C-alpha positions as a Markdown table, in Angstrom:
| # | Residue | x | y | z |
|---|---|---|---|---|
| 1 | Unk | -22.1 | 21.3 | -15.4 |
| 2 | Unk | -20.1 | 20.8 | -12.3 |
| 3 | Unk | -19.2 | 23.8 | -10.3 |
| 4 | Unk | -15.4 | 24.4 | -10.1 |
| 5 | Unk | -15.5 | 24.7 | -6.3 |
| 6 | Unk | -17.8 | 21.7 | -5.7 |
| 7 | Unk | -15.0 | 19.2 | -5.0 |
| 8 | Unk | -12.3 | 19.1 | -2.3 |
| 9 | Unk | -9.2 | 17.1 | -3.3 |
| 10 | Unk | -6.6 | 15.3 | -1.3 |
| 11 | Unk | -3.4 | 14.3 | -3.1 |
| 12 | Unk | -0.7 | 12.0 | -1.6 |
| 13 | Unk | 2.9 | 13.2 | -2.3 |
| 14 | Unk | 6.3 | 11.6 | -1.7 |
| 15 | Unk | 8.2 | 14.1 | -3.8 |
| 16 | Unk | 7.6 | 17.3 | -5.7 |
| 17 | Unk | 8.8 | 18.7 | -9.0 |
| 18 | Unk | 7.8 | 21.4 | -11.5 |
| 19 | Unk | 5.3 | 19.2 | -13.2 |
| 20 | Unk | 3.6 | 18.2 | -9.9 |
| 21 | Unk | 3.6 | 21.9 | -8.8 |
| 22 | Unk | 1.9 | 22.9 | -12.1 |
| 23 | Unk | -0.7 | 20.2 | -11.7 |
| 24 | Unk | -1.4 | 21.0 | -8.1 |
| 25 | Unk | -2.2 | 24.6 | -8.9 |
| 26 | Unk | -4.7 | 23.4 | -11.5 |
| 27 | Unk | -7.0 | 22.0 | -8.8 |
| 28 | Unk | -9.5 | 24.0 | -6.7 |
| 29 | Unk | -9.6 | 23.1 | -3.0 |
| 30 | Unk | -6.5 | 20.9 | -3.1 |
| 31 | Unk | -5.0 | 19.4 | 0.1 |
| 32 | Unk | -1.6 | 17.7 | 0.3 |
| 33 | Unk | -0.9 | 14.5 | 2.4 |
| 34 | Unk | 2.8 | 14.1 | 2.8 |
| 35 | Unk | 3.3 | 10.4 | 2.4 |
| 36 | Unk | 6.9 | 10.1 | 3.7 |
| 37 | Unk | 7.7 | 7.7 | 6.5 |
| 38 | Unk | 11.5 | 7.7 | 6.3 |
| 39 | Unk | 13.9 | 10.3 | 7.7 |
| 40 | Unk | 16.9 | 10.1 | 5.3 |
| 41 | Unk | 18.4 | 13.4 | 4.1 |
| 42 | Unk | 16.6 | 13.0 | 0.7 |
| 43 | Unk | 13.3 | 12.4 | 2.5 |
| 44 | Unk | 13.7 | 15.4 | 4.8 |
| 45 | Unk | 14.6 | 17.5 | 1.7 |
| 46 | Unk | 11.4 | 16.4 | 0.0 |
| 47 | Unk | 9.4 | 17.2 | 3.1 |
| 48 | Unk | 10.9 | 20.7 | 3.2 |
| 49 | Unk | 10.2 | 21.3 | -0.5 |
| 50 | Unk | 6.6 | 20.1 | -0.2 |
| 51 | Unk | 5.9 | 22.1 | 3.0 |
| 52 | Unk | 7.5 | 25.2 | 1.5 |
| 53 | Unk | 5.4 | 24.9 | -1.7 |
| 54 | Unk | 2.2 | 24.3 | 0.3 |
| 55 | Unk | 2.8 | 27.3 | 2.6 |
| 56 | Unk | 3.7 | 29.6 | -0.2 |
| 57 | Unk | 0.5 | 28.7 | -2.1 |
| 58 | Unk | -1.7 | 28.5 | 1.0 |
| 59 | Unk | -2.5 | 24.8 | 0.4 |
| 60 | Unk | -3.4 | 22.8 | 3.5 |
| 61 | Unk | -1.1 | 20.0 | 4.2 |
| 62 | Unk | -1.1 | 16.8 | 6.4 |
| 63 | Unk | 1.4 | 14.3 | 7.5 |
| 64 | Unk | 0.9 | 10.6 | 7.4 |
| 65 | Unk | 0.9 | 9.0 | 10.9 |
| 66 | Unk | 3.4 | 11.5 | 12.4 |
| 67 | Unk | 2.1 | 13.8 | 15.1 |
| 68 | Unk | 5.7 | 14.9 | 15.7 |
| 69 | Unk | 6.0 | 16.1 | 12.1 |
| 70 | Unk | 2.6 | 17.8 | 12.3 |
| 71 | Unk | 3.8 | 19.8 | 15.3 |
| 72 | Unk | 7.2 | 20.6 | 13.9 |
| 73 | Unk | 5.9 | 21.8 | 10.5 |
| 74 | Unk | 2.7 | 23.3 | 11.9 |
| 75 | Unk | 0.5 | 21.2 | 9.6 |
| 76 | Unk | -3.3 | 21.5 | 9.2 |
| 77 | Unk | -3.8 | 18.0 | 10.3 |
| 78 | Unk | -2.8 | 14.3 | 10.3 |
| 79 | Unk | -3.7 | 11.4 | 8.0 |
| 80 | Unk | -4.0 | 8.1 | 9.9 |
| 81 | Unk | -3.7 | 5.0 | 7.8 |
| 82 | Unk | -5.6 | 1.8 | 8.4 |
| 83 | Unk | -2.7 | 0.1 | 10.2 |
| 84 | Unk | -2.4 | 2.9 | 12.8 |
| 85 | Unk | -4.5 | 2.3 | 15.9 |
| 86 | Unk | -3.1 | 5.0 | 18.1 |
| 87 | Unk | -5.4 | 7.5 | 19.8 |
| 88 | Unk | -4.4 | 11.2 | 19.5 |
| 89 | Unk | -5.1 | 13.1 | 22.7 |
| 90 | Unk | -7.4 | 16.1 | 21.9 |
| 91 | Unk | -5.5 | 18.3 | 24.4 |
| 92 | Unk | -2.5 | 18.3 | 22.0 |
| 93 | Unk | -4.5 | 19.5 | 19.0 |
| 94 | Unk | -4.9 | 23.0 | 17.9 |
| 95 | Unk | -8.5 | 24.2 | 17.2 |
| 96 | Unk | -8.5 | 23.7 | 13.4 |
| 97 | Unk | -6.4 | 20.5 | 13.4 |
| 98 | Unk | -8.1 | 17.9 | 11.2 |
| 99 | Unk | -7.8 | 14.2 | 11.6 |
| 100 | Unk | -8.3 | 12.1 | 8.5 |
| 101 | Unk | -8.4 | 8.3 | 8.4 |
| 102 | Unk | -8.2 | 5.5 | 6.0 |
| 103 | Unk | -10.5 | 2.4 | 6.2 |
| 104 | Unk | -11.2 | -0.6 | 4.0 |
| 105 | Unk | -14.0 | -2.2 | 6.0 |
| 106 | Unk | -16.4 | -1.8 | 9.0 |
| 107 | Unk | -13.8 | -2.8 | 11.6 |
| 108 | Unk | -11.3 | -0.2 | 10.5 |
| 109 | Unk | -14.1 | 2.4 | 10.2 |
| 110 | Unk | -15.0 | 1.8 | 13.9 |
| 111 | Unk | -11.3 | 2.4 | 14.8 |
| 112 | Unk | -11.3 | 5.6 | 12.9 |
| 113 | Unk | -14.3 | 6.8 | 14.8 |
| 114 | Unk | -12.5 | 6.2 | 18.1 |
| 115 | Unk | -9.6 | 8.1 | 16.7 |
| 116 | Unk | -11.9 | 11.1 | 16.2 |
| 117 | Unk | -11.5 | 11.3 | 12.4 |
| 118 | Unk | -13.6 | 14.0 | 10.7 |
| 119 | Unk | -13.2 | 12.4 | 7.3 |
| 120 | Unk | -12.6 | 8.7 | 6.4 |
| 121 | Unk | -11.1 | 7.7 | 3.1 |
| 122 | Unk | -12.7 | 4.4 | 1.9 |
| 123 | Unk | -10.4 | 2.4 | -0.4 |
| 124 | Unk | -9.9 | 1.0 | -3.0 |
| 125 | Unk | -12.6 | 2.5 | -5.3 |
| 126 | Unk | -11.0 | 1.4 | -8.5 |
| 127 | Unk | -8.4 | -1.2 | -9.5 |
| 128 | Unk | -4.7 | -0.5 | -8.8 |
| 129 | Unk | -1.7 | -2.7 | -8.4 |
| 130 | Unk | -1.7 | -2.5 | -4.6 |
| 131 | Unk | -4.9 | -4.6 | -4.3 |
| 132 | Unk | -6.2 | -7.8 | -5.9 |
| 133 | Unk | -9.2 | -7.4 | -8.1 |
| 134 | Unk | -11.5 | -9.1 | -5.6 |
| 135 | Unk | -10.8 | -6.3 | -3.1 |
| 136 | Unk | -11.9 | -3.5 | -5.4 |
| 137 | Unk | -15.1 | -1.8 | -4.2 |
| 138 | Unk | -16.3 | -0.1 | -7.4 |
| 139 | Unk | -19.1 | 2.4 | -7.3 |
| 140 | Unk | -22.0 | 0.3 | -6.1 |
| 141 | Unk | -20.2 | -1.4 | -3.2 |
| 142 | Unk | -18.6 | 1.9 | -2.1 |
| 143 | Unk | -22.0 | 3.5 | -1.9 |
| 144 | Unk | -23.5 | 0.6 | 0.0 |
| 145 | Unk | -20.7 | 0.7 | 2.6 |
| 146 | Unk | -20.7 | 4.4 | 3.1 |
| 147 | Unk | -24.5 | 4.8 | 3.5 |
| 148 | Unk | -24.4 | 3.5 | 7.0 |
| 149 | Unk | -21.3 | 5.5 | 8.0 |
| 150 | Unk | -22.0 | 8.6 | 10.2 |
| 151 | Unk | -19.1 | 10.6 | 9.0 |
| 152 | Unk | -17.8 | 12.2 | 5.8 |
| 153 | Unk | -16.3 | 9.7 | 3.4 |
| 154 | Unk | -13.9 | 10.1 | 0.5 |
| 155 | Unk | -13.1 | 7.7 | -2.3 |
| 156 | Unk | -9.5 | 6.7 | -2.7 |
| 157 | Unk | -7.6 | 4.1 | -4.8 |
| 158 | Unk | -7.0 | 3.8 | -8.5 |
| 159 | Unk | -8.4 | 7.2 | -9.4 |
| 160 | Unk | -6.9 | 8.4 | -12.6 |
| 161 | Unk | -7.7 | 10.7 | -15.5 |
| 162 | Unk | -9.7 | 8.0 | -17.3 |
| 163 | Unk | -12.1 | 7.2 | -14.4 |
| 164 | Unk | -12.0 | 10.6 | -12.6 |
| 165 | Unk | -15.4 | 11.6 | -13.9 |
| 166 | Unk | -16.9 | 8.4 | -12.4 |
| 167 | Unk | -16.1 | 9.7 | -8.8 |
| 168 | Unk | -19.2 | 11.8 | -8.9 |
| 169 | Unk | -21.3 | 8.6 | -8.9 |
| 170 | Unk | -20.3 | 8.1 | -5.3 |
| 171 | Unk | -22.2 | 11.2 | -4.4 |
| 172 | Unk | -19.1 | 12.6 | -2.7 |
| 173 | Unk | -17.8 | 16.1 | -2.8 |
| 174 | Unk | -14.4 | 14.9 | -1.9 |
| 175 | Unk | -11.8 | 12.8 | -3.8 |
| 176 | Unk | -8.3 | 11.5 | -3.0 |
| 177 | Unk | -5.7 | 10.3 | -5.3 |
| 178 | Unk | -2.0 | 9.7 | -5.9 |
| 179 | Unk | -0.9 | 8.7 | -9.4 |
| 180 | Unk | -3.2 | 11.3 | -11.1 |
| 181 | Unk | -1.1 | 14.2 | -10.0 |
| 182 | Unk | 1.9 | 12.9 | -12.0 |
| 183 | Unk | -0.2 | 13.0 | -15.2 |
| 184 | Unk | 1.3 | 15.6 | -17.6 |
| 185 | Unk | -1.9 | 15.7 | -19.6 |
| 186 | Unk | -4.0 | 17.5 | -16.8 |
| 187 | Unk | -5.5 | 20.6 | -18.4 |
| 188 | Unk | -6.4 | 23.7 | -16.6 |
| 189 | Unk | -8.8 | 23.9 | -14.9 |
| 190 | Unk | -8.6 | 20.4 | -13.6 |
| 191 | Unk | -12.1 | 20.2 | -12.3 |
| 192 | Unk | -13.2 | 19.8 | -16.0 |
| 193 | Unk | -11.9 | 16.2 | -15.7 |
| 194 | Unk | -15.2 | 15.6 | -14.1 |
């Protein structure tokens, strides 16, 4: 049986509501990646609500691609997507600041190494509407790619309540997802999904 503290989870959020809050608290070792690029009044309100919830519940949180927001809200780190090629100067980082990256292939992996990422999310593991079927890695290809990578990896893409238990076949202790957190059928404790 899987130990409840075995996995570390990263969830991408663009908003937060009572259902999402309940689901977040069902996970052990949850981390929030605030996936908001815009700066409209609604977006800023969503950021404030997510940050407030994270701080209140001592949940580490990260901003996507915005070092400025990381500094302003005193985040635990930054998530750098595959399109972002900027280098973050180490002198600006606090000691426990974590840099997480996203890669789909070897070239993007090399960029994330230069960006000093301590964790790279490899995507897409399973089918989702964002990618065509021929770009889906599945378990075998995911494992073949990551075996030569000299850094912690994390599966991302298409992870839901129906395939969540398959993530353990990647031999990873980390999983990242988005849509799953909106599922109102998540039972407590959520690690039993695996």
